[in-house]
C-alpha positions in Angstrom: 0.0 0.0 0.0 1.5 3.3 -1.1 1.4 6.6 0.7 -1.6 8.0 -1.2 -3.5 4.8 -0.5 -2.8 5.2 3.3 -3.9 8.8 3.2 -7.1 7.8 1.4 -7.9 5.0 3.9 -7.3 7.5 6.8 -9.7 9.9 5.2 -12.4 7.2 4.8 -11.8 6.1 8.4 -12.1 9.6 9.7 -15.3 10.2 7.7 -16.8 7.0 9.0 -15.9 7.8 12.6 -17.3 11.4 12.2 -20.6 10.0 10.8 -20.9 7.3 13.5 -20.3 9.9 16.2 -23.2 12.0 14.8 -25.5 9.0 14.7 -24.6 7.8 18.2 -25.0 11.4 19.6 -28.5 11.5 18.1 -29.4 8.3 19.8 -28.1 9.6 23.2 -30.0 12.9 22.8 -33.2 11.0 22.1 -32.6 8.7 25.1 -32.1 11.7 27.4 -35.1 13.6 26.0 -37.3 10.6 26.4 -36.9 10.9 30.2 -39.1 14.0 30.0 -41.2 13.7 26.8 -43.4 11.0 25.3 -42.7 9.3 22.0 -45.7 11.3 20.5 -44.2 14.6 21.7 -40.8 13.7 20.2 -42.4 12.6 17.0 -44.2 16.0 16.7 -40.8 17.7 17.2 -38.8 15.6 14.9 -41.3 14.5 12.3 -40.3 10.9 12.8 -42.8 8.1 13.5 -43.0 7.1 17.2 -42.3 3.4 16.3 -39.0 4.4 14.6 -38.0 6.7 17.4 -38.6 3.8 19.8 -36.1 1.6 17.8 -33.5 4.4 17.9 -33.9 4.9 21.6 -33.8 1.2 22.4 -30.6 0.8 20.3 -32.2 -1.6 17.8 -31.4 0.8 15.0 -29.1 3.7 14.5 -30.5 6.6 12.5 -28.7 7.5 9.3 -26.6 10.7 9.1 -29.3 12.9 7.6 -31.9 11.7 10.2 -29.4 12.1 13.0 -28.7 15.7 12.0 -32.4 16.4 11.9 -32.9 14.9 15.4 -30.0 17.0 16.8 -31.3 20.1 15.2 -34.9 19.7 16.4 -34.4 18.3 19.9 -31.4 20.5 20.7 -33.6 23.6 20.2 -33.8 26.3 22.9 -37.6 26.1 23.1 -37.4 22.3 23.6 -34.7 22.6 26.2 -36.6 25.4 28.0 -39.8 23.2 28.2 -37.7 20.3 29.8 -35.9 22.7 32.1 -39.2 24.2 33.3 -40.2 20.8 34.6 -37.1 20.6 36.8 -37.4 24.0 38.5 -39.4 24.5 41.7 -40.6 27.8 43.1 -41.9 29.0 46.4 -44.0 32.1 47.1 -42.0 34.5 49.3 -43.7 37.7 50.2 -44.7 39.5 47.1 -42.4 37.4 44.9 -41.2 33.9 44.3 -38.0 32.1 45.1 -36.8 29.7 42.3 -34.8 26.5 43.0 -32.7 25.0 40.2 -31.1 22.2 42.2 -33.2 19.5 40.6 -31.9 20.5 37.2 -28.3 20.8 38.5 -28.5 17.3 39.8 -30.1 15.7 36.7 -27.5 14.0 34.5 -29.8 13.7 31.4 -30.8 17.4 31.6 -27.2 18.4 32.1 -26.3 16.4 29.0 -29.0 18.0 26.9 -28.1 21.5 28.0 -24.4 20.8 27.4 -25.1 19.5 23.9 -27.3 22.5 23.1 -24.6 25.0 24.2 -21.9 23.0 22.3 -24.0 23.2 19.1 -24.9 26.8 19.6 -21.4 28.1 20.5 -19.5 26.1 17.9 -15.8 25.4 18.3 -14.5 29.0 18.3 -13.6 29.4 21.9 -10.8 28.2 24.2 -12.4 28.0 27.7 -15.6 28.2 29.7 -15.7 30.8 32.5 -18.2 30.4 35.4 -18.6 32.2 38.7 -18.4 30.3 41.9 -20.8 28.7 43.0 -24.0 28.3 41.1 -22.8 27.8 37.6 -20.1 25.2 38.3 -22.2 22.1 37.8 -23.5 23.3 34.4 -20.2 24.6 33.2 -18.4 21.4 34.3 -20.9 19.3 32.2 -20.4 21.7 29.2 -16.6 21.3 29.6 -16.9 17.5 29.5 -19.0 17.6 26.3 -17.0 20.2 24.5 -13.5 19.2 25.7 -12.9 22.9 26.5 -11.0 24.2 29.6 -13.1 25.1 32.7 -12.1 28.3 34.5 -13.8 29.2 37.8 -14.0 32.8 39.0 -13.5 32.2 42.7 -14.8 34.2 45.7 -11.7 33.9 47.8 -8.5 35.8 46.9 -5.8 33.4 45.7 -3.0 33.0 48.2 -0.3 32.7 45.5 0.3 33.7 41.9 -1.1 36.7 40.0 -4.8 37.2 39.5 -7.5 39.5 38.2 -9.7 41.1 40.8 -13.2 41.7 39.6 -15.6 43.9 41.7 -19.3 43.2 41.3 -21.5 46.1 42.5 -24.8 44.7 43.8 -26.0 48.1 45.1 -24.4 51.3 46.2 -23.7 49.8 49.6 -22.6 46.3 48.5 -19.6 45.1 46.5 -18.5 41.5 46.1 -15.2 40.4 44.6 -14.4 37.5 42.2 -10.9 36.4 41.2 -9.5 34.8 38.0 -6.1 33.3 38.3 -3.8 34.4 35.5 -2.4 30.9 35.2 -5.9 29.6 34.3 -6.1 32.0 31.4 -2.7 31.2 29.8 -3.2 30.7 26.1 -6.9 31.7 26.3 -8.0 34.1 23.6 -11.8 33.6 23.5 -14.3 32.2 26.0 -18.0 31.6 26.7 -19.4 32.5 30.1 -22.0 30.3 31.9 -24.1 31.0 34.9 -27.1 29.4 36.5 -29.3 32.4 37.4 -29.3 36.0 36.6 -31.6 38.9 37.3 -29.6 42.1 36.7 -26.6 40.4 35.1 -24.1 42.1 37.5 -21.8 39.2 37.8 -21.6 38.1 34.2 -21.3 41.7 33.0 -18.3 42.3 35.4 -16.7 39.1 34.2 -17.1 40.0 30.6 -15.7 43.5 31.1 -12.7 42.2 33.0 -11.9 39.6 30.3 -12.3 42.2 27.6 -9.8 44.5 29.4 -7.3 41.6 29.4 -7.8 41.0 25.7 -9.9 37.9 26.0 -12.9 37.9 23.6 -16.3 36.8 25.1 -18.1 34.9 22.3 -21.3 34.2 24.1 -22.8 34.4 27.6 -25.3 31.6 28.6 -27.6 31.9 31.6 -29.5 28.7 32.4 -32.4 30.7 33.9 -32.8 34.4 33.2 -35.2 36.2 35.6 -36.9 39.4 34.4 -35.4 41.3 31.5 -32.5 43.5 32.9 -29.9 40.9 32.0 -30.9 41.1 28.3 -29.1 44.5 28.0 -25.8 42.6 28.2 -24.4 41.9 24.7 -24.3 38.3 23.4 -26.3 37.0 26.4 -28.8 34.2 26.0 -31.0 32.4 28.6 -32.1 28.9 28.0 -35.3 29.7 30.0 -36.6 33.2 30.8 -39.0 33.7 33.7 -40.8 36.9 34.5 -40.5 38.5 38.0 -43.8 39.1 39.7 
């Protein structure tokens, strides 16, 4: 076998592997989505017969590449993810408002997987790291890091005891300032990032992180909030919420 034959075989192998990965991912996405949706609901979303979806989910048949791409496009849709996410959020009336609890979603491996695949598809490959503030967003950002293979960088609340760092003040109100810290060593070689947080109302934390990274010369491609409360956070450029809830 000559060199051109070897290169040709490698190309075929890589193409086959890439196609298989897409088909396998579609099966995994369907399996996770089936935990929250009926076959009839999935059929309405994908346009695929329930009986065929059942065969995909049970592993009796792998969808072909074109069908797999359709499954990924239709199921990994923000509205679909939002519907599932809403089922895993609880709220309690507190005075004139409500207190929302996302802990069920944060502890749900299938939902974490769907959220991570959605963000991976939406953000593309053009970023080097995922930035998340301590504490709320860590579970979601960690899952996204595993799916995308991108570095996870946590903005910590405690001042690092060694090494250089970026201090980021977050103004909550005129009488309250909190500080986050990014270690310089964690940002070595990082040119562009996405930011992930669990909840946001005013967007103070993600805005302060984005501005600090911009001053350092790191481009913020997108900011993802799992649940956005109200509409103030929407004023921050390139910010998306998987689920938006109004404040009452």
